[in-house]
N, C-alpha and C positions, 0 to 999 in steps of 0.2 A: 361346466354347465351353469348358466345363470338361472334365476328363478323363472324367467321367460322360457328358457330352453327346457327346464324341467316341466313346465306347464305344457309346452308343445309336445314333449316326449310322452307325457301322460295322455294327452289327447290322441296321439297317434298309436298308442299302445295300451288301450283301455283294459284288456284282459290282464296284462302284466301289472298295470297300475292297481287294478282291483285286488289282485293277489297280494301285492306289496302292502296295501292298506290293511290286510289281515294281520300283518306283523306288528302293527302299532299296539303298544302296551296301553292298557286302560288308564294308566297313571301319567301318560305323556301328554303334555300340553301341545298346542300347535307350535309354539316356539321351539319345543324340543323335537317334536315329531318331524316337522318339515325338513330340517337339515339332516336328520337321520334317514328319512325317506330318500333324500337326494343321495346320501352316501350309498344306500342299498341300490338305488337305480343306476348310479354310476358304475357300480362294481358287479352287478348281478350276472352280466355276461361272462365274467371271468371265473365264475363258480358254477359248477354243474349242480343239478338238483340234489345230488347226494352230498354236496358241500354247502347247501343252503344254511344249515345250522351254524356252520363255521362263519359264513358271511354275516349272519345276524349277530353272532357273538362279537365279531370285530366291530360291527356298527355300534353295539352297546359299549364296548371298550372306548371307542372314539367319543361317543356321546357322554359317557361318564367322565371322561377326562375333560371335555370342553365345558360341560354344564355343572359338574360337581367337584372338579379338581382332583379326581381319583388318579393315583399314580400307579403305573405298571412297569414292567420290564422295559428298559430303554429301547430294545430292539422291536418289541411289540408296538410301542408308541410311535417309533419311526415308521413302521409299516402302515399303521392306520392313518397317520398324518399324510403319508404319501398317497394313500387311497382317497383321502378327503381333500386333496389339493384343489383349491379353487372354490370350495364350498364357503359361502359367506354366512356367518352366524351373526345376526343382529343382536347387539347388546350382550355379547358373551361376557360372563363374569371373569374377573382376573383374580387368580389365586396366588398367594405367596406362601412359601414354606416358613416354618418357624425360624429356620436359620436365616432366611432373607429378612424377616421382620426384626430379628435380634440384631443383625448386621446394620440395618438402616437406623435402628435406635441408638446404636453405639456411636454413630457418626454425629449425633446431635451435641 
């Protein structure tokens, strides 16, 4: 889903879009919220209403990994990355582990 597709989806599904907007954290900037909202909208049909908290948790895992470099269980990261496939994040930060930094400095 491109940003145009997301906008079209939101226009055609106002009630769902308004519901999803209530899941935005007060701390989330537009830069963080818009990709997470897309993650939720892309996957909401795969989760029943009783599984909504699980979807929201997965969306936070994905956002925390992308925007803050948080690391999680490799299987969990694989799952959320598959769920987010195709979501474009503008100016996403790039994180390096301490080991990667040390290795790059040893090569100097």
